[in-house]
Steps between C-alpha positions, in 0.01 A plus 500: 500500500768349716484794736119472527526129579754569767280764661202266498706218653644733762152612608368149551730398793406810688127417465570147607692623806212721611236237443713226656545693825121528543432134438812367670328436829210322334704268289782434747300247689380317188717227346486525118587217268802525273277531196349823634832676573510647146866409430445502125437879471846609636659237276331645194593853598862393549500328160375813327751722679786258419395495137489878485842521656646252251343692212643828634848344527479371136384839385779670686758272334346577158535874561859450618572312176346783299716745691814300409393497135438876511847560645653283227311701235629829644858373487457362148341825375777717633763265354341496158467881501870539575598254230285680239664829596845352446406328170274718278336349194604626158205629303512521119241700306473586129380826351414504127602805303461597132792739493834471684725780604775468239804333664855607436743257336859585563751336267876481557615431141869569549649519148172384340292751304122536483385450142120515526222521752128472422167449677276226353151377593323165517825305504564583136870561417563545130808337342822689514581682173865581553627312801822644635433841341378816682125533499227715654518579870138570587537449881547768761860463613732674738877461535656536846844466659542437873744345742461141610308496834703206630852624416451881473791504258388339170294708260204319344319583181126416481250532222151538653201409279131548569323164534157383382176635657188362331458148626160445334650563158802282582732787440870395479833669446743342253863607509803409282863550605822455310845416633789518257735238643594422858796352680281289726394142453137584578313821405200621697333833596389568854168669573275580798136598534363772726139592567449842337675660205312826568656523846842472345421783251364722778785434736735800538791267587485228242841360595393452859171348382684241295734423787196435725343277233814296456521453876131393529424297189646186356681495165476243220680424170406416146746340256603574148382288209156433656164666527427530875132535588437656841155489654476721807267497800485760774504410873429758769599415860360692797743511794409508867583872527248581225754550220459335165773337287465403135682221321474320166462131432579387149470200280765474235495288183789490251469429124803452272555774241579366156749738343414515132756768406701407193852548636612341824531759770705521816259745663217411738134589475276520810122490488276542802124540542323635810133464571261454795412145595141580617289793614519412873710683754589268785486656849668318788459595865529332837172459691470412868207257521473536877218745576546654849131583537395137438759381754377757754137392448600130539695571814213696651264209437743252645567709814124555545448124488783452749352749749154349456633149557700609800195673650286190449765280649520723810121501539484124451757442775314738736172320421648159566646610831163648597312185403747292695452710810120484472513126447711449812269727701191315379662166577580606858141628544363163377725307732394719796138450407540118480681491830 
């Protein structure tokens, strides 16, 4: 619309110039009053042109402001993307299962001896009949000797027991150990948990398998004279290279054992219970929240707006210069006509 108005305005002075040259001789000898000079029309045209120029300048500044905002958004988007790449978000998901892969429980009893081991269900543990006496060992066990992975000199003896599997039935493993005297002030048995007892059984090098487990997993203790209740939960962590590591979290509660044997004893009894805390396997992995495709799309839109604003600014400047030149040319023609 602005270009059409400019073309119409530019055609009018030419028509006036042609008509003015024909009537110049007739009107040159006539003295016209000031009211008939028509000075109001150029004033109105000048006001409209000035208003258009002011509007164009304001519009140009608005587009320049929008360009500055777009440049700031580009900088902020790139900065946020780099920060998100450096600091991924930890994602935790839970998978419900009805049957766990039976874990392995490795005990380091030392001089202590395993008296009994049984699997129970629904948290029901019957009273002990003959505490301190050998009983039934109904668990799958394996005895293994291997060198200490940290010293490579000390031989270690481990008793590996198959852990509970059926979490829906609240399966638990109850073990009883006996230690006939000790020269230490405190008596305790070390143990560690690893993810799969079946992998240990199928391993051709069980000693190396246990050395790797001791290097990778944490170890805990349970004391004599108490019943230690261990509730396990499984946590799988996915590394950046795609590998997966498994670790156990456990909640431990300790209950005092009341020794009701008739004669006072100097030996120590150890009781420990293992069961699953809940049927959920926790999976932890790092997630980069920055999506490169979203950032690319946003940058494309911003750069498109920048180019469009720059093109409009360039055309606005050219149009203002052109209007200014036409205004000066029209003004000189009017002055020549008046003279």
